[in-house]
N, C-alpha and C positions, 0 to 999 in steps of 0.2 A: 518616393522610395520604391525601388524595384527589387524583385527576387533575384537570387543567384541562379545561374544556369549550370546544369549538370552536363559536363562535356564527356565524361567517361565514368563508368562505374564497374567495380569488380568485387566479388566476395573473397575475403581473406580467410574467413573461417565460418563454418556453419555447424550448429549443434542444437540439441533440444533446449538448451538454456538460452540461446540467442545467437545472432549472427553478427559478424563484423564486416562492414563494407568499406571499401576505399573508393572515394570519389575524387574526380578532378572537377573543380568548380571555377566558374568565371563570375567574379563580382561585378556589379553594375558599373564600377569605375574601370573595368578592364583587367584588373589584377586577377591572375589565375593561381589558385591553390591546387597544387599537384596531389597532395595526400591528406584529404579531409576524411577522417575516420568517423563512421556512423555505426552506433550499436543498435541493432534491431532486436528489440525485446517484445514479448507479449504484454498486452495490457494486464493489469491485475486489479483486484478488488481488496479493500480493507474495511474494517468496521470498528467503531467504538461500540462496545457491547456493555450495556448498563443493566445491572440486576435491579430487582424491586427494592433492595436494600441500599441503592445508590452506590454500588461498587462497580468499578470498571474491571472488565475481564481482560487481563494481559497474559501474553505468553512470553516466556523467557527461553531464548535459544542462542546457540553459538552461531556467529556469522564469520565465516572463513576470511573474507576479504578484510573485515574490520578486526579480526583476531581477538574477539572479545564476545562476552555474553551480553545480550541486549533484551530489555523489556520492550515488547511491541504489542500493538493491537493485532488481532488475528488477520491474516491476509493470505492471498494466493492467486494463482493464475486462473483464468476462465478456461473451462474445458469446452471441447467442441460442441456446438449447438446449445450452449448454455446462455441464458441472459445474465446480465451482471447481477441482478437480484438473486437468481437461482445459485449463481456461483458463490455469493457471499454467505447465503444460508448454508450451503454445503461446507464451505471452508470453516465457518464458525463451529458448526457441528463436529466436523472431523477433528479440528485442532483443539477444541475445548470441551465438547459434549454439551454446550449450552444451546438452547433454542429460545425462541420467543413466539408468542401467539400473535404478536403484532407484525405487520409488514415492515421490512426495512425502510428507513427514511433515507433517501438520496441526499447527501450533503454537498457533493460536488464531484466534478470530473476535471482532472488537471493533467497537463503534460508533466512528466517526471523531470526531464532535463532536455528541452527542445534544442539545445545547442549540439548535443551529440547522441541523443536517444530518440527512438521513434514511438515509445510507449507512453501510455497514460495510466493514472491510478484513479479508480472510481471509489469514492468513500461513502460509507453508509453509517447510519446509527441504528442500533437495535435496542429497543427499550423493554424493560420488564423481563429480561432474560432469566432463565433458570436452568440449572444443570439437569439434564434428562438422560444423557448417554455417557458412555466412556469415550475417551479419545480413540480415533481411528486414523492413525498417522501413516504417512507414506514411509517407505523404507529409509529415506534420506532425512527424515525429520525426527528430532528429539526435542520435545517441548514440555516445559513445566508451566502449569497454570498458576497465575497470581491474581488474587482479588484485592483491589486497592480502593479505598474510599475516593470517590470522584473528586471531592474537594481537596485531596492531597496532591493531585496531579500538578498543579502550578508549582508547588514546592519541589516535587521530584524533577520537573523539567529544569527549574532554575538551579537546582543543585547538581544537575547533569547525571542524575541517576537514571533518567530517561533521556536518551540522546540520539534518537533516530527521528530526524526532522520530518520526513515524508510519512514514514510508517506510523508514527505515534504522536509526536508533538503537534503536527499540523492537523491530523485527524481529530485530536482532542480539542484543539482550538475551534475547529469548525463545529464540533458537537456542542461545545460550551456556548458559542454564539447562537446556534440554533435553539438551544434550551432557554437561553436568556430572552430571545425574541418571542418564544412561545410562552414565556413566563412560567416555565416548569420549575418547580422547587428543586434546586441543586445544592 
């Protein structure tokens, strides 16, 4: 199997939220696609944050494209010169006010949608978190903090009360697998 060849590339749109690129690609079988659109986004971090009481810290916020309110794990973009670990500690603190004395556990690093997007999500687990600060939100953020028993997450996902696959359902499943492997009491 061979990779596609980029014959031509031009930007359709650029913004702080991401860029849209139009490529002309030649497939290994010679077929040419004249208008293959690629969304260039920044990588982001997210985290399953668990308290000492075995509660998962979720944020609820309105998502414009989905036109609905969603329960999600805390997440955000990496700032300049930040490591992924520094970024998730900052994001969790800003969005929720929670911190942990333990280092974040890296659960995985995954492409979001490699068919049309260039970014990846880096997922962490923060254990024994506790509320230490007030939220410090960006001007474009309005988030409500929700504490939910970790053992209730399966039911919430199955009943579609949690329905953001990458942000929350996938992160939760990775955290659950990690905790089961470590035989942590959940």
